[in-house]
C-alpha positions as a printed Julia matrix, in Angstrom:
105×3 Matrix{Float64}:
 -21.34  103.78   9.52
 -21.67  105.54   6.23
 -19.3   108.49   5.89
 -19.98  110.82   3.02
 -17.17  113.34   3.41
 -14.56  111.7    5.67
 -11.57  109.77   4.39
 -12.2   106.28   5.79
  -8.46  105.35   5.91
  -7.73  108.49   7.98
 -10.74  107.79  10.2
  -9.5   104.33  11.08
  -6.3   105.58  12.6
  -7.64  108.84  13.99
  -7.91  109.37  17.75
 -10.65  111.42  19.32
  -8.15  114.22  19.77
  -7.39  114.15  16.03
 -11.07  114.37  15.18
 -11.69  117.29  17.57
  -8.73  119.13  16.03
 -10.09  118.41  12.57
 -13.53  119.7   13.53
 -11.99  122.95  14.84
  -9.87  123.3   11.66
 -12.96  122.77   9.43
 -14.95  125.56  11.18
 -11.92  127.88  11.45
 -11.44  128.02  15.21
  -8.58  127.08  17.53
  -9.03  123.58  18.92
 -10.45  123.55  22.46
  -8.44  121.73  25.09
  -9.16  118.04  25.56
  -9.94  116.59  28.96
  -8.51  113.6   30.82
  -9.25  110.28  29.19
  -9.65  111.85  25.72
 -13.08  113.17  26.61
 -14.16  115.56  23.94
 -15.0   119.08  25.09
 -18.65  120.23  24.89
 -17.28  123.49  23.51
 -16.59  121.97  20.11
 -20.27  121.16  19.56
 -21.3   124.66  20.7
 -18.75  126.19  18.27
 -19.98  124.02  15.4
 -23.59  125.04  16.13
 -22.6   128.7   16.26
 -20.28  128.75  13.21
 -22.73  126.81  11.02
 -25.83  128.71  12.27
 -27.72  125.52  13.0
 -29.91  127.01  15.72
 -29.54  124.08  18.11
 -30.35  124.74  21.77
 -26.94  125.15  23.32
 -28.15  124.11  26.74
 -28.25  120.5   25.54
 -25.65  117.99  26.74
 -22.76  116.84  24.55
 -24.43  113.75  23.07
 -27.61  115.64  22.33
 -25.75  118.53  20.7
 -23.76  116.04  18.59
 -26.96  114.14  17.69
 -28.72  117.36  16.55
 -25.68  118.31  14.39
 -25.69  114.84  12.71
 -29.47  114.78  12.25
 -29.47  118.35  10.82
 -27.31  116.99   7.97
 -29.95  114.36   7.18
 -28.11  111.41   8.71
 -29.24  109.17  11.59
 -27.8   109.15  15.06
 -26.92  105.63  16.17
 -26.86  104.36  19.79
 -23.16  103.56  19.6
 -22.36  107.22  18.89
 -22.69  108.02  22.65
 -21.61  106.2   25.78
 -22.31  106.42  29.48
 -21.07  109.48  31.17
 -22.37  111.96  28.58
 -19.53  111.15  26.13
 -19.55  111.03  22.37
 -17.7   108.0   21.02
 -15.16  108.04  18.19
 -17.83  106.89  15.64
 -20.1   109.7   16.94
 -17.32  112.31  16.45
 -16.72  110.96  12.97
 -20.42  111.33  12.24
 -20.2   114.93  13.45
 -17.24  115.55  11.22
 -19.05  114.11   8.3
 -22.03  116.37   9.05
 -19.78  119.47   9.37
 -18.19  118.7    6.01
 -21.67  118.16   4.5
 -22.64  121.71   5.53
 -19.37  123.16   4.25
 -19.5   121.61   0.78
């Protein structure tokens, strides 16, 4: 994975919870609550879309919302960014964080 705006050393030790909190911080909102098993909340992707004005259809599922955010920044969405059960993986969340920082630069 190529990260343009994410500190790679931080990313290696970060948990999904840490990344969701960082995403919320970057867009200036309180972090949404995490769910059992460190499943990221769909809300974070909706908030990113809203705060950055990306115009993504908010009816999409979590992986599709995340994919659209990443692709809007010009990067590719990789199959390992999502897993079964409509979950975004840690590499997928890092790609979203990288995309958010791209838009905020």
